[in-house]
Backbone bond lengths (Angstrom), bond angles and torsions (degrees), N, CA, C in turn:
res aa  C-N    CA-C-N  psi(-1)  N-CA   C-N-CA  omega(-1)  CA-C   N-CA-C  phi
1 M - - - 1.472 - - 1.526 109.03 -
2 S 1.333 116.00 133.03 1.452 120.57 -178.66 1.513 111.33 -73.07
3 A 1.347 115.39 166.09 1.457 120.23 178.25 1.517 111.07 -62.42
4 D 1.358 116.09 -37.50 1.460 119.43 179.84 1.522 111.02 -64.67
5 E 1.379 114.96 -39.82 1.457 118.69 -179.36 1.522 111.05 -67.42
6 R 1.377 114.42 -39.97 1.453 117.57 178.30 1.523 111.50 -62.68
7 G 1.346 116.14 -36.36 1.462 120.13 -179.67 1.500 112.62 -68.67
8 A 1.352 115.74 -22.58 1.461 118.96 -179.05 1.523 112.49 -84.75
9 Q 1.377 116.33 -10.90 1.448 119.21 -178.74 1.524 111.03 -76.71
10 P 1.334 118.18 152.67 1.462 121.00 176.81 1.520 110.59 -60.57
11 T 1.297 117.35 139.77 1.455 122.99 -177.92 1.518 111.49 -108.15
12 G 1.315 117.69 13.31 1.461 120.68 -179.73 1.512 110.50 124.94
13 R 1.285 115.72 -163.92 1.462 120.39 -178.36 1.516 110.18 -68.19
14 Q 1.331 114.54 150.20 1.451 120.03 177.65 1.530 109.69 -67.15
15 P 1.354 117.16 154.38 1.468 119.33 176.59 1.525 111.08 -54.80
16 A 1.323 115.32 149.17 1.462 120.30 -176.63 1.514 111.80 -55.85
17 V 1.339 117.03 -36.75 1.463 119.56 -176.53 1.522 111.50 -63.97
18 L 1.354 117.35 -34.18 1.461 119.94 178.79 1.526 111.00 -72.83
19 R 1.314 117.18 -37.06 1.467 119.90 177.00 1.519 110.69 -67.56
20 V 1.325 116.69 -39.49 1.466 120.12 175.41 1.519 110.40 -61.17
21 A 1.340 116.44 -45.51 1.464 120.78 -179.81 1.524 111.07 -59.46
22 F 1.343 116.86 -42.41 1.466 120.35 -179.99 1.524 111.37 -60.32
23 W 1.348 116.60 -49.59 1.449 119.70 -176.50 1.527 112.10 -68.99
24 M 1.326 117.07 -29.95 1.456 119.27 177.77 1.530 111.30 -75.14
25 I 1.324 117.63 -28.80 1.472 120.26 172.64 1.525 109.49 -67.10
26 V 1.335 116.61 -42.99 1.465 120.54 174.62 1.526 110.26 -57.49
27 G 1.342 115.61 -45.12 1.453 120.00 179.51 1.516 112.88 -64.04
28 A 1.329 117.41 -39.97 1.462 121.37 -179.79 1.523 111.07 -63.10
29 C 1.322 116.73 -42.08 1.465 120.18 178.53 1.525 110.81 -66.52
30 G 1.337 116.23 -40.33 1.455 119.61 177.55 1.516 112.08 -63.84
31 Y 1.330 116.17 -40.51 1.464 121.25 178.64 1.532 110.88 -62.72
32 A 1.332 116.78 -48.29 1.462 120.66 -178.38 1.524 111.08 -61.62
33 A 1.325 116.14 -42.74 1.459 119.58 178.80 1.522 111.25 -64.95
34 M 1.329 116.26 -39.82 1.458 120.36 -177.86 1.526 111.91 -63.58
35 I 1.352 117.42 -50.34 1.467 118.52 -176.89 1.523 111.40 -71.02
36 A 1.343 117.39 -29.34 1.461 119.44 177.52 1.523 110.70 -68.20
37 V 1.323 116.94 -45.78 1.462 120.74 178.61 1.529 110.33 -64.85
38 T 1.335 116.30 -40.02 1.461 120.13 178.66 1.523 111.50 -62.55
39 K 1.315 116.77 -42.03 1.466 120.31 179.06 1.526 110.30 -63.76
40 R 1.333 115.80 -40.04 1.463 119.52 178.53 1.537 110.73 -63.70
41 L 1.331 117.48 -44.24 1.457 120.97 179.35 1.527 111.64 -65.58
42 S 1.338 116.19 -36.30 1.467 120.41 -176.78 1.522 112.38 -70.19
43 M 1.313 117.18 -11.38 1.460 119.38 175.47 1.524 111.31 -71.17
44 E 1.338 117.06 -20.66 1.463 120.44 -178.40 1.521 112.99 -125.33
45 M 1.346 117.55 -8.80 1.456 121.64 179.78 1.518 109.07 -130.33
46 D 1.331 116.74 156.76 1.452 119.85 175.52 1.520 109.65 -64.37
47 V 1.324 116.05 142.15 1.458 120.78 -174.29 1.525 111.89 -64.03
48 Y 1.353 118.20 -31.57 1.465 120.10 179.08 1.525 111.25 -70.00
49 M 1.324 116.94 -31.69 1.454 120.44 172.87 1.517 110.67 -65.10
50 V 1.317 115.76 -40.69 1.465 120.54 -179.26 1.526 110.47 -65.53
51 V 1.337 116.56 -42.04 1.466 120.31 178.79 1.528 110.22 -60.48
52 F 1.339 116.37 -44.60 1.469 119.69 178.40 1.519 110.97 -62.38
53 L 1.327 117.24 -47.30 1.462 120.57 -178.67 1.516 111.41 -63.19
54 R 1.317 116.76 -31.92 1.466 120.13 177.03 1.522 110.77 -58.01
55 Y 1.336 116.59 -49.94 1.457 119.96 -177.91 1.525 111.84 -73.80
56 F 1.335 116.69 -37.48 1.458 120.01 -178.91 1.526 110.94 -64.16
57 L 1.329 116.80 -46.83 1.457 120.13 -179.17 1.523 111.31 -68.27
58 A 1.325 116.64 -35.25 1.465 119.61 176.31 1.523 110.32 -62.83
59 L 1.335 116.29 -38.10 1.463 120.65 177.94 1.524 110.75 -65.02
60 V 1.334 116.53 -40.99 1.463 120.68 178.39 1.527 110.43 -60.57
61 V 1.330 116.14 -42.11 1.459 120.32 -179.34 1.528 111.30 -66.60
62 M 1.335 116.96 -35.44 1.459 120.56 -176.18 1.526 113.78 -82.45
63 T 1.336 118.22 -21.41 1.462 121.44 -174.20 1.531 113.50 -56.13
64 P 1.341 120.68 -40.65 1.471 119.42 178.83 1.531 113.92 -56.93
65 W 1.323 117.37 -21.08 1.464 120.61 177.58 1.525 111.48 -60.68
66 L 1.360 116.62 -27.32 1.457 120.76 -177.30 1.535 113.01 -78.90
67 L 1.324 117.18 -24.12 1.457 120.45 -170.34 1.526 113.93 -58.57
68 P 1.340 119.54 -47.07 1.476 118.15 -179.08 1.521 113.29 -61.50
69 S 1.335 117.70 -32.09 1.467 120.59 -176.58 1.521 113.36 -89.29
70 R 1.354 117.59 -7.47 1.461 123.09 -177.91 1.537 112.04 54.08
71 G 1.314 115.68 36.01 1.458 120.99 175.20 1.513 115.09 90.41
72 T 1.331 118.71 -9.42 1.466 119.67 -178.59 1.519 111.81 -66.12
73 A 1.337 117.53 -24.20 1.463 120.69 179.69 1.521 112.49 -69.01
74 L 1.355 117.10 -11.19 1.456 120.64 -178.60 1.526 113.28 -89.59
75 R 1.302 117.65 -4.20 1.460 120.10 -178.21 1.522 110.80 -62.93
76 T 1.322 115.77 126.61 1.464 120.39 -177.76 1.522 109.80 -152.92
77 E 1.321 115.34 151.13 1.460 121.75 173.59 1.522 111.05 -108.32
78 R 1.341 116.88 8.52 1.466 121.79 -177.10 1.518 110.99 -120.11
79 L 1.327 117.05 39.35 1.469 120.67 -174.81 1.523 111.69 -60.43
80 G 1.330 117.42 -42.11 1.459 120.38 -179.38 1.518 112.43 -60.21
81 L 1.329 117.19 -41.66 1.465 120.28 179.59 1.517 110.94 -68.50
82 H 1.330 117.42 -35.89 1.467 120.84 175.03 1.532 110.37 -59.36
83 I 1.333 117.16 -42.41 1.462 120.72 -178.09 1.520 111.06 -67.30
84 W 1.333 117.04 -45.63 1.462 120.26 178.24 1.522 110.72 -61.24
85 R 1.322 116.99 -39.68 1.462 120.45 -179.96 1.527 111.08 -64.60
86 A 1.327 116.77 -37.92 1.462 120.19 177.92 1.519 111.38 -64.83
87 L 1.341 117.10 -39.98 1.463 120.29 178.01 1.529 110.31 -63.01
88 L 1.325 116.63 -43.72 1.465 120.65 177.43 1.534 110.77 -61.96
89 M 1.325 116.56 -36.82 1.459 120.84 -179.69 1.521 111.43 -66.34
90 V 1.334 116.99 -38.78 1.465 120.53 178.63 1.526 110.28 -67.08
91 V 1.336 117.09 -40.57 1.470 120.18 175.62 1.525 109.76 -61.28
92 H 1.324 115.70 -45.49 1.468 120.81 179.00 1.530 111.19 -60.27
93 G 1.331 116.55 -50.80 1.460 119.91 -177.35 1.518 113.25 -69.30
94 G 1.333 116.87 -38.40 1.459 120.05 -178.79 1.515 112.72 -65.76
95 T 1.335 117.32 -47.52 1.469 120.29 178.50 1.517 111.31 -64.61
96 L 1.334 116.14 -36.18 1.469 119.58 177.92 1.515 111.30 -63.07
97 M 1.337 116.89 -46.54 1.462 120.19 -175.28 1.525 112.14 -68.52
98 V 1.332 117.13 -37.00 1.459 119.14 176.70 1.532 109.83 -64.50
99 A 1.327 117.22 -42.07 1.466 120.64 -179.94 1.522 111.49 -65.06
100 V 1.331 116.80 -37.23 1.466 121.10 -178.93 1.527 110.82 -62.24
101 M 1.341 116.82 -27.73 1.453 119.50 177.75 1.525 112.08 -71.91
102 L 1.330 117.34 -19.68 1.463 121.61 -174.36 1.522 113.61 -100.69
103 I 1.328 117.57 -25.73 1.461 121.33 -176.62 1.530 109.40 -135.94
104 P 1.353 118.38 162.53 1.467 121.20 179.69 1.530 112.35 -60.68
105 L 1.336 115.87 156.51 1.461 121.54 -177.35 1.523 112.24 -58.50
106 A 1.324 116.91 -45.07 1.466 120.37 -177.07 1.521 110.91 -66.49
107 E 1.328 117.41 -39.33 1.461 120.28 179.52 1.524 110.65 -66.01
108 A 1.331 116.43 -41.81 1.458 119.99 177.15 1.526 110.66 -62.41
109 T 1.321 116.58 -41.58 1.456 120.79 -179.83 1.516 111.47 -65.77
110 S 1.324 117.23 -37.67 1.466 119.56 179.89 1.526 110.84 -63.20
111 L 1.324 117.41 -34.56 1.462 120.20 178.01 1.523 112.26 -71.34
112 I 1.314 116.99 -32.70 1.463 120.12 -179.36 1.523 110.95 -69.03
113 F 1.331 117.14 -12.74 1.460 120.19 -177.72 1.528 113.56 -72.24
114 T 1.320 117.57 -2.70 1.453 117.74 169.31 1.530 110.73 -72.84
115 S 1.327 117.21 -13.22 1.456 121.82 -179.47 1.529 113.06 -59.78
116 P 1.344 120.31 -42.52 1.464 118.81 177.36 1.523 113.44 -59.36
117 L 1.319 117.23 -34.53 1.460 119.30 177.85 1.522 110.27 -65.62
118 F 1.339 116.59 -46.38 1.458 120.23 176.65 1.528 110.68 -59.62
119 A 1.342 116.40 -44.24 1.465 120.63 -176.34 1.521 111.74 -65.33
120 T 1.323 116.64 -40.80 1.459 119.82 -179.74 1.523 111.10 -65.15
121 I 1.327 116.54 -42.03 1.469 120.46 178.39 1.526 110.14 -64.98
122 L 1.331 117.06 -44.12 1.461 120.67 179.66 1.526 111.34 -64.90
123 A 1.339 116.93 -37.42 1.466 120.39 178.75 1.520 111.03 -64.76
124 A 1.328 116.56 -39.80 1.465 120.06 178.70 1.531 111.22 -67.82
125 L 1.338 116.64 -37.27 1.459 120.74 -176.26 1.525 112.76 -77.60
126 F 1.343 116.64 -43.12 1.456 119.87 -170.70 1.530 113.91 -105.76
127 L 1.332 117.83 -28.03 1.457 120.22 -179.26 1.524 112.82 -102.59
128 R 1.326 116.06 -4.72 1.467 121.91 179.18 1.524 111.90 59.38
129 E 1.339 116.62 30.23 1.457 119.66 177.17 1.523 110.30 -74.84
130 T 1.336 115.11 143.42 1.460 120.56 177.67 1.523 109.37 -83.39
131 V 1.301 116.64 122.96 1.465 121.80 178.74 1.532 107.40 -108.38
132 G 1.328 115.17 100.74 1.458 120.20 -176.28 1.514 112.55 -72.84
133 P 1.335 116.49 167.99 1.474 120.64 -176.75 1.521 113.59 -62.44
134 H 1.340 117.82 -33.96 1.462 119.36 -178.68 1.526 111.49 -69.19
135 R 1.324 116.56 -38.52 1.458 119.45 177.62 1.526 110.66 -69.23
136 I 1.309 116.31 -39.78 1.464 119.83 177.13 1.525 110.07 -61.42
137 L 1.327 115.98 -44.05 1.468 120.21 -179.90 1.527 111.02 -61.65
138 A 1.336 116.70 -42.49 1.461 120.12 179.46 1.525 110.75 -63.22
139 L 1.338 117.12 -42.32 1.458 120.34 179.32 1.523 111.59 -65.84
140 V 1.333 116.45 -39.20 1.463 120.17 178.97 1.529 110.44 -62.63
141 F 1.330 116.15 -46.08 1.464 119.01 179.47 1.529 111.13 -66.66
142 G 1.331 116.62 -35.59 1.456 118.67 175.81 1.512 111.84 -62.46
143 F 1.328 116.66 -41.20 1.460 120.41 178.53 1.528 111.02 -67.17
144 I 1.336 117.29 -37.16 1.464 120.11 175.72 1.521 109.93 -60.28
145 G 1.335 116.00 -40.73 1.461 119.51 177.22 1.511 112.42 -60.54
146 V 1.330 116.64 -40.30 1.454 120.80 177.48 1.522 110.82 -64.28
147 L 1.342 116.74 -39.93 1.464 120.24 178.28 1.531 111.13 -63.01
148 V 1.319 116.49 -36.79 1.470 119.90 177.01 1.525 109.78 -63.92
149 I 1.326 115.97 -39.27 1.463 120.04 179.01 1.524 111.14 -64.89
150 L 1.346 116.16 -42.81 1.461 120.56 -174.56 1.520 113.17 -83.81
151 R 1.348 116.28 -30.96 1.464 121.98 -178.20 1.527 111.47 50.13
152 P 1.343 117.56 65.22 1.469 120.57 179.96 1.523 111.25 -59.54
153 G 1.313 115.66 141.15 1.459 120.64 -175.99 1.509 112.04 94.31
154 I 1.335 115.23 -21.54 1.473 120.33 177.22 1.524 109.78 -103.00
155 V 1.336 114.69 -44.16 1.459 120.60 176.06 1.523 108.42 -96.89
156 A 1.307 118.03 125.96 1.466 122.20 -175.79 1.521 111.18 -66.32
157 F 1.326 115.02 142.95 1.470 121.32 175.27 1.529 108.43 -76.98
158 N 1.327 116.86 129.16 1.462 120.45 -175.43 1.526 110.61 -132.73
159 L 1.328 116.29 -175.97 1.451 122.02 -178.65 1.514 111.60 -58.11
160 A 1.319 117.24 -43.49 1.459 120.52 -179.25 1.525 111.32 -60.77
161 S 1.335 116.71 -39.60 1.461 120.56 178.85 1.526 110.75 -63.50
162 G 1.328 116.74 -42.45 1.457 120.39 177.85 1.520 111.85 -63.29
163 L 1.333 117.05 -41.88 1.453 120.55 178.25 1.520 111.42 -63.20
164 M 1.331 117.03 -37.36 1.458 120.34 179.92 1.518 111.52 -68.36
165 L 1.326 118.29 -34.72 1.460 120.64 177.04 1.532 110.49 -67.26
166 I 1.334 116.68 -40.02 1.467 119.90 174.81 1.526 110.03 -62.40
167 S 1.314 115.79 -41.66 1.459 120.28 177.98 1.522 111.13 -62.95
168 A 1.327 116.65 -39.39 1.469 120.43 -179.86 1.518 111.54 -64.77
169 L 1.329 116.85 -44.17 1.463 120.65 -178.96 1.529 111.03 -67.15
170 S 1.330 117.09 -46.52 1.466 119.59 179.35 1.526 110.75 -66.22
171 G 1.334 117.15 -33.68 1.460 120.05 176.44 1.520 111.95 -65.29
172 A 1.345 116.77 -38.21 1.462 120.39 176.25 1.521 110.77 -63.57
173 C 1.326 116.97 -37.81 1.468 120.66 177.39 1.527 110.94 -65.71
174 V 1.333 117.31 -35.83 1.464 121.09 175.58 1.521 110.20 -61.91
175 V 1.329 116.13 -41.85 1.464 120.76 179.86 1.522 110.79 -63.10
176 I 1.329 116.53 -47.18 1.460 120.48 -176.11 1.530 111.26 -67.17
177 T 1.332 117.92 -44.65 1.459 119.75 177.81 1.529 111.02 -64.70
178 G 1.328 116.19 -33.32 1.459 119.60 175.83 1.518 111.72 -65.07
179 K 1.321 116.40 -39.59 1.461 120.76 178.23 1.522 110.75 -63.08
180 V 1.331 117.05 -39.05 1.469 121.14 177.39 1.533 109.90 -64.23
181 L 1.329 117.07 -45.33 1.462 120.78 -178.74 1.521 112.07 -64.80
182 L 1.327 117.27 -35.51 1.459 120.75 -176.96 1.529 112.88 -68.72
183 R 1.308 117.37 -9.33 1.465 119.66 174.67 1.527 111.19 -68.19
184 T 1.339 116.72 -26.86 1.468 120.67 -177.96 1.523 113.40 -128.21
185 E 1.329 118.28 -16.06 1.460 122.10 -175.38 1.527 110.34 -108.74
186 G 1.325 116.78 157.82 1.450 121.91 175.10 1.518 111.76 -81.70
187 S 1.338 116.30 162.40 1.466 121.16 -177.80 1.526 111.07 -62.75
188 E 1.340 116.85 -49.39 1.462 120.09 -177.42 1.530 111.03 -64.87
189 Q 1.331 116.34 -39.77 1.459 120.42 178.48 1.522 111.72 -61.98
190 T 1.345 116.54 -42.07 1.452 121.65 -179.59 1.529 111.50 -64.35
191 V 1.328 116.65 -43.00 1.463 120.66 178.68 1.526 110.51 -66.97
192 F 1.330 117.11 -39.72 1.468 120.22 -178.64 1.524 111.20 -63.25
193 Y 1.323 117.13 -47.77 1.461 119.80 179.85 1.528 111.57 -63.60
194 L 1.317 116.08 -36.15 1.464 119.61 177.63 1.520 110.51 -59.85
195 T 1.325 116.00 -45.05 1.462 120.94 -179.71 1.524 111.51 -71.35
196 L 1.326 116.56 -40.92 1.463 121.04 -177.90 1.529 111.88 -58.36
197 F 1.320 117.64 -49.31 1.459 120.71 -176.65 1.527 112.43 -81.80
198 A 1.327 117.35 -17.82 1.460 119.31 175.84 1.529 111.57 -69.33
199 V 1.334 116.94 -29.40 1.465 120.60 -177.04 1.533 112.66 -59.34
200 P 1.343 120.52 -52.74 1.476 118.34 179.44 1.519 113.40 -66.10
201 F 1.344 117.95 -34.27 1.459 119.88 177.44 1.526 111.20 -64.32
202 A 1.337 116.82 -41.36 1.464 120.81 179.96 1.527 111.85 -74.00
203 L 1.337 116.80 -24.34 1.461 120.25 -178.47 1.526 112.26 -68.38
204 L 1.323 117.89 -33.19 1.468 121.51 -174.62 1.531 112.52 -55.94
205 P 1.351 120.30 -54.97 1.469 118.39 178.03 1.524 112.50 -71.34
206 A 1.348 117.27 -27.47 1.465 119.84 -178.58 1.529 111.42 -66.34
207 L 1.324 118.07 -31.68 1.465 120.68 -179.07 1.525 111.76 -60.74
208 Y 1.316 116.69 -33.41 1.467 120.81 -178.43 1.532 111.09 -69.62
209 F 1.349 116.10 -31.46 1.467 120.72 -177.35 1.530 111.24 -110.33
210 W 1.317 117.96 24.88 1.452 121.03 -169.37 1.518 112.74 -61.22
211 E 1.334 115.40 134.78 1.455 123.34 172.86 1.516 108.17 -155.97
212 W 1.331 115.83 142.84 1.457 119.38 -179.68 1.525 109.69 -81.05
213 P 1.327 118.13 137.60 1.475 120.28 -179.59 1.521 111.52 -68.75
214 S 1.318 115.83 149.12 1.466 120.94 177.75 1.533 109.38 -79.04
215 L 1.335 115.69 168.06 1.458 120.38 178.86 1.525 112.14 -61.58
216 D 1.332 115.93 -32.88 1.472 119.69 179.88 1.524 111.62 -64.64
217 M 1.318 116.95 -23.69 1.459 120.92 -177.85 1.526 113.14 -85.19
218 L 1.328 117.09 -13.88 1.459 119.81 -175.20 1.529 114.00 -59.72
219 P 1.353 119.42 -43.31 1.476 117.75 177.16 1.524 112.48 -61.23
220 W 1.337 117.35 -37.57 1.455 120.43 179.17 1.531 110.72 -69.30
221 L 1.323 116.28 -35.75 1.462 119.51 176.56 1.524 111.12 -67.28
222 A 1.329 116.67 -37.14 1.461 120.24 176.67 1.527 110.37 -63.64
223 A 1.337 115.62 -41.01 1.471 119.63 177.46 1.526 110.87 -64.27
224 L 1.339 116.33 -39.52 1.460 120.17 179.03 1.520 111.00 -63.09
225 A 1.343 116.65 -38.58 1.461 120.49 179.03 1.519 111.70 -61.64
226 V 1.320 116.90 -33.79 1.466 121.34 -178.13 1.522 111.55 -75.99
227 V 1.330 116.69 -43.78 1.471 119.82 -171.10 1.526 113.93 -94.29
228 A 1.354 117.96 -8.84 1.462 120.17 -171.46 1.522 113.41 -58.95
229 N 1.320 117.30 -34.17 1.461 120.13 -178.25 1.527 112.97 -94.15
230 G 1.340 117.46 1.91 1.461 119.90 -174.07 1.512 113.71 -58.76
231 Y 1.333 116.30 -50.42 1.467 119.08 -176.33 1.521 112.05 -67.24
232 I 1.326 117.11 -50.03 1.461 119.88 -175.32 1.521 110.75 -66.70
233 Y 1.346 118.26 -32.11 1.467 119.95 178.83 1.530 110.52 -70.76
234 G 1.344 116.13 -45.01 1.463 118.82 177.88 1.512 111.52 -61.30
235 L 1.332 116.85 -41.91 1.458 121.25 178.75 1.526 110.92 -64.46
236 T 1.329 116.57 -42.06 1.460 120.26 -179.37 1.519 111.41 -63.92
237 R 1.332 117.28 -42.96 1.464 119.97 178.46 1.523 110.98 -63.75
238 A 1.334 116.73 -38.97 1.459 119.91 178.95 1.526 111.01 -65.25
239 L 1.331 117.13 -41.72 1.462 121.11 179.70 1.520 111.82 -67.04
240 K 1.324 116.98 -25.42 1.461 120.92 176.99 1.524 110.51 -70.58
241 I 1.337 116.58 -25.58 1.457 121.97 -177.07 1.518 112.07 -86.77
242 A 1.340 117.28 -41.21 1.464 120.05 -170.40 1.513 111.20 -142.59
243 E 1.340 115.47 173.23 1.451 121.87 179.92 1.529 111.39 -70.29
244 T 1.321 114.84 158.28 1.457 121.57 -178.06 1.528 111.59 -56.81
245 S 1.331 116.40 -41.37 1.459 119.92 -175.67 1.525 112.60 -67.67
246 L 1.330 118.54 -20.01 1.461 121.33 173.49 1.521 110.90 -85.82
247 V 1.325 116.96 -37.76 1.463 121.17 -176.44 1.528 112.05 -69.78
248 M 1.326 116.88 -40.86 1.453 121.14 -170.08 1.537 115.22 -60.45
249 P 1.338 120.47 -38.29 1.480 117.06 178.28 1.520 113.60 -57.55
250 F 1.328 118.15 -30.34 1.457 121.00 178.99 1.520 112.51 -73.62
251 D 1.318 116.37 -13.14 1.458 120.09 178.41 1.522 111.30 -64.18
252 F 1.319 117.56 -19.69 1.460 121.08 178.70 1.528 112.37 -66.09
253 L 1.315 117.77 -14.32 1.460 120.64 179.07 1.534 111.83 -64.91
254 R 1.311 117.02 -15.32 1.464 119.14 178.44 1.524 112.43 -65.60
255 M 1.323 117.36 -26.48 1.464 119.91 -175.68 1.528 112.17 -65.09
256 P 1.343 120.08 -54.95 1.469 118.19 178.07 1.525 112.37 -63.94
257 A 1.337 117.80 -33.13 1.462 119.90 177.95 1.523 110.44 -63.15
258 A 1.337 117.08 -42.79 1.466 120.95 178.61 1.525 111.14 -68.16
259 A 1.325 116.55 -36.21 1.468 120.26 179.44 1.527 110.73 -63.30
260 V 1.320 116.57 -42.80 1.468 120.66 178.96 1.527 109.87 -64.46
261 A 1.328 117.15 -45.24 1.467 120.40 179.79 1.525 110.87 -62.08
262 G 1.341 117.23 -42.99 1.457 120.59 179.68 1.515 112.65 -63.82
263 F 1.325 116.25 -37.60 1.471 120.27 -179.80 1.522 111.16 -69.53
264 I 1.347 116.68 -44.26 1.463 120.53 -176.47 1.527 111.73 -68.60
265 L 1.335 117.23 -44.09 1.466 120.61 -172.28 1.520 114.28 -91.68
266 F 1.342 117.13 -30.65 1.460 119.58 -172.82 1.525 113.40 -127.49
267 A 1.329 117.46 7.68 1.466 122.39 179.51 1.525 112.18 57.21
268 E 1.329 116.74 31.07 1.462 121.03 176.83 1.525 109.54 -78.64
269 T 1.306 116.00 138.81 1.464 120.62 179.35 1.522 110.13 -117.66
270 I 1.327 115.21 160.88 1.457 121.80 -179.45 1.521 108.32 -118.72
271 D 1.334 116.13 133.59 1.465 119.84 -178.92 1.526 110.33 -75.07
272 P 1.356 117.93 164.07 1.470 121.64 -177.13 1.519 114.21 -56.51
273 W 1.340 118.10 -36.91 1.460 120.17 -179.98 1.527 111.41 -63.11
274 S 1.307 116.42 -33.29 1.462 119.46 177.87 1.522 111.07 -67.20
275 W 1.331 115.95 -37.01 1.466 118.28 177.00 1.527 111.15 -69.01
276 V 1.332 117.54 -35.06 1.467 120.31 175.46 1.525 109.81 -61.63
277 G 1.334 115.71 -45.91 1.456 119.49 177.73 1.513 112.06 -61.65
278 A 1.344 116.71 -40.79 1.463 120.38 178.65 1.522 111.04 -63.50
279 A 1.347 116.91 -37.00 1.468 120.17 178.05 1.525 111.04 -63.19
280 I 1.336 117.05 -39.88 1.468 120.63 176.87 1.525 110.23 -63.50
281 V 1.325 115.63 -41.48 1.465 120.44 178.86 1.524 110.59 -60.95
282 F 1.340 117.06 -46.45 1.453 120.43 179.11 1.526 111.48 -63.96
283 G 1.329 116.02 -38.35 1.459 119.58 177.51 1.522 111.74 -59.35
284 A 1.336 116.55 -41.69 1.466 120.75 178.46 1.521 110.54 -64.63
285 T 1.333 117.10 -41.22 1.463 120.59 -179.78 1.519 111.56 -65.49
286 I 1.352 116.54 -44.20 1.460 120.53 178.92 1.522 110.60 -63.06
287 Y 1.323 116.93 -39.89 1.464 121.37 -179.09 1.526 111.38 -60.48
288 I 1.334 116.06 -49.40 1.458 118.26 -178.26 1.527 111.48 -68.28
289 T 1.340 117.62 -31.41 1.456 120.65 176.96 1.520 110.60 -62.96
290 Q 1.332 117.10 -46.81 1.463 121.53 179.59 1.523 111.05 -62.35
291 R 1.317 117.33 -42.91 1.458 120.80 -179.97 1.532 111.43 -61.96
292 E 1.350 116.97 -43.67 1.448 120.25 -178.66 1.506 111.61 -69.53
293 M 1.332 118.59 -35.77 1.456 121.71 177.97 1.524 110.92 -66.49
294 R 1.335 117.16 -39.42 1.453 120.35 176.73 1.531 110.91 -64.37
295 A 1.333 115.34 -40.83 1.466 119.61 179.68 1.529 110.57 -65.36
296 A 1.345 116.25 -40.21 1.466 119.71 178.52 1.518 111.83 -65.23
297 G 1.348 116.25 -37.21 1.456 120.54 179.06 1.518 112.94 -68.46
298 S 1.328 116.76 -39.08 1.454 120.49 -178.19 1.518 113.31 -73.31
299 S 1.369 116.21 -19.87 1.466 119.99 -179.31 1.512 113.00 -84.37
300 R 1.328 117.28 -7.75 1.490 121.01 -179.06 1.520 110.16 -82.96
């Protein structure tokens, strides 16, 4: 075999940063599909019903995962943390879905991008993770991009904006508690427990607005069942690979994914300033990717 042929052969696993990027792209697509389908369903159903059905159908899809293990995969010593994480997830998802009904998908997603800042600070405080200058710089530039999208002082702060900030903070708490659980739990187990305990929490407000879905809604509900776990599963797999402060910059990929979904399904458009902000966000993501790849190469 020639030297060129040997160089073309796989040399082992891909760098962690590329695996993180892959799973976060999967998560971004799952997130965009989830909020788009939810918005479509909420046009004919109460949003609290939709939130409940999101978790219930996701649980139905995940249940077959338990069959081969006959329940042994559910063994855990962190049940209390699983329950608290599910409650935080319902707060995160509920506030997000209500806000999505009031503002375009891309605008709602741009506001949720304060979550990486919360998550990075929480990771440094509670998980003792080292947040290097390059990651801090990438997060700062990503946040600047979000500010360009939102243009504070020009666009009035409203109820939807407040709900998105609550969603961002509770979402960051979901990330941090998930990182703690992943020290001893598997990825699939962590996602399953999150969905399992989210169902009763989401059911409480749904009972007040209960209504049975029409036949026309069944295809959309089937789609919701498929994509509901996309974002959290991609995020969980990424967190299993690397630290929170590396994973979070890739979370900005949700913005273009949501913009595409909003345009295709609801004819939502994005103004030029939003694209400028998105370009800054992508620049920050590319920068941190290059830095991590160089670091991975130099450590070999």
